[in-house]
N, C-alpha and C positions, 0 to 999 in steps of 0.2 A: 215594740211589744204588740203582738196582735191581740185584738179584742173583738168580741162578738156582742152585739147589742141584741138582747132578747126582747122581741116585740110581738109576742103571741098571747092570745087570751089565756088567762089563768084557768086551770081545770077546776071543775066544780068541787071535786074532792081532792084536796092537796095535802101536803105535809102538815100544815097547821091544823086542818080539820081532823086528820088521823090522830094527831096527838091529843086534840080536844076530846075525841071519842074515847080514846084510851083512858084519859083522866076521868071522864064521866062514868065509864064502865067500872073503874076502880072504886069510885065513890058509891055507886049503886050496889056494887057487889061486896062492899066492905065486910058485911056480916059473915059471908062465906069465906072471904079471903083471910081474915084475921087468924082463924085456927091453923090454916096452912102456913102462915108466916111466923107462927109461934115456935121458931127454931132459932138457936143462937146465931148460926151463920147468916140466915136470912134477915134476922134482926139487925145484925151488924151491917149487912149490905144496904138495907133500907135506911139505916141511920146515916151512913156515909153519903148515900144518894141524896137524901133530903138536905144534908149539911152543905153539899156542893151546890145544889140548886139555890138554897136560901142565901148562901154566901155570894153567889154570882148574880142573882137576879137584880139586886139594887144597882150594881154597877152596869148591868146590861140596860136597865131603865135609864140611867144617866146618859149612857152612850146613845140610846135611841132618841132621847129628848134633844141632845146636842145635835144629832144627825138631822132631826126635824128642824131645828133652828137654822142649820146650814142650808137645808133645802128651801126653807121659806124666806130667808133673809139675805143669804150670801149670793151675790150676783157674779157673773163671769168677769165683770169689770173690776170688782173688788179683788177677786182672786188673782187676776193678772197683775195687780199692783203689789200684792203681798208676796206671791211666789215668784221667784226668778224665772224668766223665760227659758233659760238654759236648764234642762232637767238635771244636768250634772251638778249644778250648784243648788238646785231645788231639793235634792236628796238630803244633804247635810242640814239645810235650813229646816226641812221637815223633821229631821231628827232632833234638832234643838227646840223646835216647837213643842215636842213632847214633854219638855221640862216644865212647861207652864200649864199643863192640863192634867190635873189629878184624875185618875181613872184606872179601871181594870182592863185586862185584855178582852173580856167579853164586850166592854163598851167600845173598844177600838175597832172591832170588825164592822159594825154598822156605820161608824163614822167614816171609815175608809171607803166603804161603798158609796156613801153620800158624796164624799169629795170627788170620787171618780165621775159620778153623775153630773157634778157641777163643773167638769172640765179639767180637773187636776190630773196630771200625768199619772198613770197607774204606779210607776216606780216611786214617785214622790208620796202618793197616798199609802203605799205599802210600807215605806220607811217610817211614816208616822204611826202606822198600825203597830210596828215592832217597837218603836221607841217610847211611845206614850205610856204603856203599862209598866215600863221598866226603869225609867229615869225621872219620873215625876217626883215632886217633893214628898208626897205621902209615902211612897215606897222607900225613898232614901231615909226618911225619919224612922220608919218602922225597922229598917235594917240596922240603924244605929242603936235603937232600943234593944233589939234582939242580940246584938253583938256589942255590949258595953265595953269600952276601953279598946275597941278595935276599929279605929277610924279608917284604916287601910282597907277593911272589908267593904265599907261604904264606897270608897273611891274606886276600888276594884270593880264593884258591881256596876257603877256608873260607866266607867270606861269600857268594860267588856260589853255591856248592853248597847251602848251607843255605837261602838264599833260594829257589832252584829247588825244593827239596823241599817247603818250607812253602807256597809259592804254588800248586804243583800239588796239594797236599793240600787246600787251601782251594777250589781249582777243582773238585776231585772232590765236595766237599760242596755247592758251588753247583749242581752238575748234578742233585742230588736223585735222583729215580727215572729219569732219562734216560740214565744211563751203564750200559750192559749189562755184566754181569759174571757169569761162571760160577764159582761157588764149589763145588768138589767136596765131596760129602757126607763127613762124618767116618766113613770106612769102618772105623775102628778101635774103634767103640763096642762091638763084640762082643769086643774084646780086654779081658778082665777085669783081668789083672795089668798093672802098670806096665811090667814087662819085655817082655811081649807087645806092648804098644802101641809101645814104643821100637823093637823089632826090626822090626815091621811098617811103621812110619813110615819108617825108614831104607830098607828095601827098596823101598817104593812110591815115595818122593820121589826117590831116587837114579836109579832106572830111568827114571822119567818125565822129570825135568829133564835127565838125562844125554843122552838121545836128542836133545832139542832143542839142547843144547849142541853136539853133534856136527854137527847141521844148520847151525847158525850158524857154526861154525868152518869148515865146507866153503865157505860163501859168502864169509866174510872172506878166506880163503886165496886163493880164485879172484880176487877183486878186487885183492888185494895183488900177485898175480902178473902179471895181464894188463893192468892200467891203467898206462900209461907214467908214470914218475916225472917226466919233463920237464914234464908238465902242472902239477905242484906248483911247480916252480921258476919257471915263467912268470908265475904270478899272485902270487908271494910279495910282490912290491913294491907291490901294490895293496891298500889298506886293506880295502875291502869284500870283494873277491874273496879276499883272504888269510884273513879271518875265516870266510867261507863254505867255503873250501877245507879249512881245518883242522877245521871242524865236520863236514864230510862225511867227511874222513879218519878222525876219531875214531869216527864211526858205523860205518865199514866195516872198520876194522882190528881192532876188538874186543879192545883191550889190557886187561890187568888194571889196576885202579885203583892198585895198590901199586907198579907199575913204569912207568906211562905218563909220569910226570914226566921220566924219563930220555930218553924218546923226544921229548917236547915240547922239552926243552932242546937237542936236536940240530937243531931247526928254526931255525938261526941267521939265516936270511934273513927270517923272519917277525917281526912285531911282538910285544911282550909280551902285548898284548891278544889277538891271534890265538892265541898259545900258551895263554893262560888259557881261551879258548873250547874248545880241544882238551881241556884238563884237566877242564872242567866238563861238557861234552857226553858224553865217553866213559863215565864211571861212571854217568851218568843214563840213557843210551840208546845202544845200539849194535845191530848186526845180530844178534849172538848173544843179547843180552837180549830183543830184539823177538821172536825165535823162541821163547825160553823162556817169555815172557809170553803168547804165543799159546797155547802148550800148557797153561800154568797157569791163565789167566783167560779164555781164549776169543778168537777172532778178532775178533768185533764190538767187544769192549772194546779190544783192541790197536789197531784202526784209529783210534780216537779218542785213546787214551792216548799212543801213540808220537809223533805229530806235536806234541801239546801239550807233552809233556816236552821234546822236542828244541828247539822254538821258545822255550820259557821259559828253558831252559839257555843258549841263544845270547844272548837279550836280557839276562839277568842277568849273564852273563860280560862282555858288551860294556860295560854300564853300570858295573859294578864296576871293570873295567879302565880305563875312562875316568876314573874317580874316583881310583883308587889307583896306577895304573901310568903 
């Protein structure tokens, strides 16, 4: 897998500054904006946008803090002992490591970037990125609560999500040097103390990932507001269209993986397999994650990675659903 290390000076006005200026403008111009926003559709849009951001930010902070710990404390010597030298074996090990780390997909993106900066193979780090939000105990418990009396739904979600993560990881390995990826340089090498590295990593990763989180939330809220709900009800009774509809819905609504099971359970008109597709696709890839991955790893990489992950998640969920549900 080819990668490019970015080692150029950061522009004075970058994406975090632009987002900050927009937020400041909204706060200062609130008196004039409120009358314009006093419309039902815009109120719905703003409510969904704020809900997505508020729901995601705590998990993003968790991921950024863990990323900072990795950057400050985890050495290449420790990593070489924990992760198998053979990336083919490292991929499933990374998938299983996701079981022990509660967190959301927003948190996994900065963690994956930090692992790559610390010398972990990109395919292994990306496997962890896909597995951690989908197979950790918090997600499995919430799924069991949302689907009482349906233990097979919990098992199906675990198997399909793990299979998606591992298969995509192995796909990344098979691409060799043909998968472009931007790995930002470890700008923290000049930070001598562990405390300095920790603080600098938190500041850098939160500002960078947070801006793309806001962009993704804006898009997700717009689609949720302006796409008629009747379209979903029309196709619910058709097997193929039902699966594709919930896959698309999972991609655009950008729900947190620890709460999406309750939304899936509300889709009573859809089949269990279609609900499973929703539960597997969402944590693996949504519009918010796609935006964050563009910012973290580059647009050229995301153009290949996003469709592969989405397609793999759909196929794995359908096959496991057909087998278990």
